[in-house]
Structures are given as C-alpha cells and as structure tokens.
C-alpha positions as CSV (number, residue, x, y, z in Angstrom):
1,M,83.6,105.5,95.2
2,V,85.9,102.6,94.2
3,W,85.6,99.0,93.0
4,G,87.9,96.9,95.1
5,C,88.6,93.4,96.2
6,F,90.6,91.3,98.5
7,W,91.0,87.6,99.3
8,G,92.4,86.1,102.5
9,S,95.1,88.5,103.7
10,T,95.9,89.6,100.1
11,L,94.8,93.0,98.8
12,G,93.5,92.9,95.3
13,Y,92.8,95.5,92.7
14,L,91.3,99.0,93.2
15,H,89.5,100.9,90.5
16,P,88.1,104.4,91.0
17,L,84.5,104.9,89.8
18,L,84.5,108.2,88.1
19,V,80.7,108.5,87.5
20,E,78.1,109.4,90.1
21,H,75.7,106.7,89.3
22,N,76.7,103.1,88.7
23,N,74.5,100.4,87.3
24,S,74.7,96.7,86.7
25,E,76.2,97.1,83.2
26,R,79.0,99.3,84.5
27,Y,79.6,96.8,87.4
28,V,79.9,94.0,84.9
29,E,82.3,96.0,82.7
30,I,84.6,96.6,85.6
31,S,84.3,93.0,86.7
32,E,85.2,91.7,83.2
33,V,88.5,93.5,83.6
34,Y,89.5,92.7,87.1
35,L,87.9,89.4,88.1
36,P,89.8,87.3,85.6
37,L,93.0,88.8,87.1
38,V,91.9,87.9,90.6
39,K,91.1,84.4,89.5
40,E,94.6,84.1,88.0
41,D,96.2,85.4,91.2
42,M,94.2,83.0,93.3
43,A,95.1,80.1,91.0
44,E,98.8,81.0,91.4
45,A,98.3,80.9,95.2
46,G,96.8,77.4,94.9
47,I,93.2,78.3,95.2
48,S,91.4,76.5,92.4
49,T,87.7,76.9,93.4
50,P,87.2,80.5,94.7
51,V,83.9,81.6,96.0
52,F,82.9,85.2,95.2
53,M,81.3,87.3,98.0
54,Q,79.8,90.7,97.5
55,D,77.5,93.0,99.5
56,N,73.8,93.1,98.7
57,S,73.8,96.3,96.6
58,P,71.1,96.2,94.0
59,I,73.6,96.3,91.1
60,H,75.4,93.3,92.6
61,N,72.2,91.3,92.9
62,S,70.6,92.2,89.6
63,Y,69.8,89.4,87.1
64,Y,72.3,90.9,84.7
65,S,75.2,90.9,87.2
66,L,74.4,87.5,88.7
67,G,73.9,86.0,85.2
68,W,77.3,87.3,84.1
69,L,79.0,85.8,87.2
70,Q,77.3,82.5,86.5
71,D,78.3,82.5,82.9
72,E,81.9,83.2,83.9
73,G,81.9,80.2,86.3
74,W,82.0,82.1,89.6
75,K,80.4,80.4,92.6
76,V,78.7,83.3,94.5
77,A,78.3,83.1,98.2
78,D,74.7,83.6,99.4
79,H,74.6,85.5,102.7
80,P,72.0,87.4,104.6
81,A,71.8,91.2,104.2
82,C,73.3,93.3,107.0
83,S,75.2,90.5,108.5
84,P,78.5,92.0,109.7
85,D,79.9,88.6,110.9
86,L,79.6,87.1,107.4
87,N,80.7,90.1,105.4
88,P,84.4,91.0,105.7
89,I,83.8,94.2,103.9
C-alpha cells in the first residue's frame, strides 16, 4: 500500500506504507510530512485556498485525523461514500 496525492493534473508525493495495518495516528504522521509540501506546491502554482479530498476510509474519517486536518487549516471536502463521479481516486 502507498500514501499518495495529486491535484489537478499534477502528480504529488508517493510514500510506501511498510506496515500491514495503518491507523489514524500513522496516517497523521505521514500527512504531517507531506501535506505541508503539497500546500507549498499549490501556493507556488497560485492556488491559495486548497480543498482536501480523501476517500471514506475509517482512518481518514476518525476524529483524530479530521481534528488534525482542521487544526492545520485544511478545508476538507464532504462527499458521499462510494460516489465514483465525485472521487477522482
């Protein structure tokens, strides 16, 4: 498994997940490394108010993960589960 991201037509970072089971704490640890870099890249491209979109994995939607994203100032898109036309992943 990997943690990866993209925005628009730009490929972002890719991080291999070397453990079998991930949890919210591990997800936030990885996000702490890469999401600031993504935000910097987007700012350089002229995107000043990015909206973060993720799938509906339980570790993504935990109070811990969503609280961290809110504390870091990320606006998180709310979208229905299993909606392929709203989820570019």
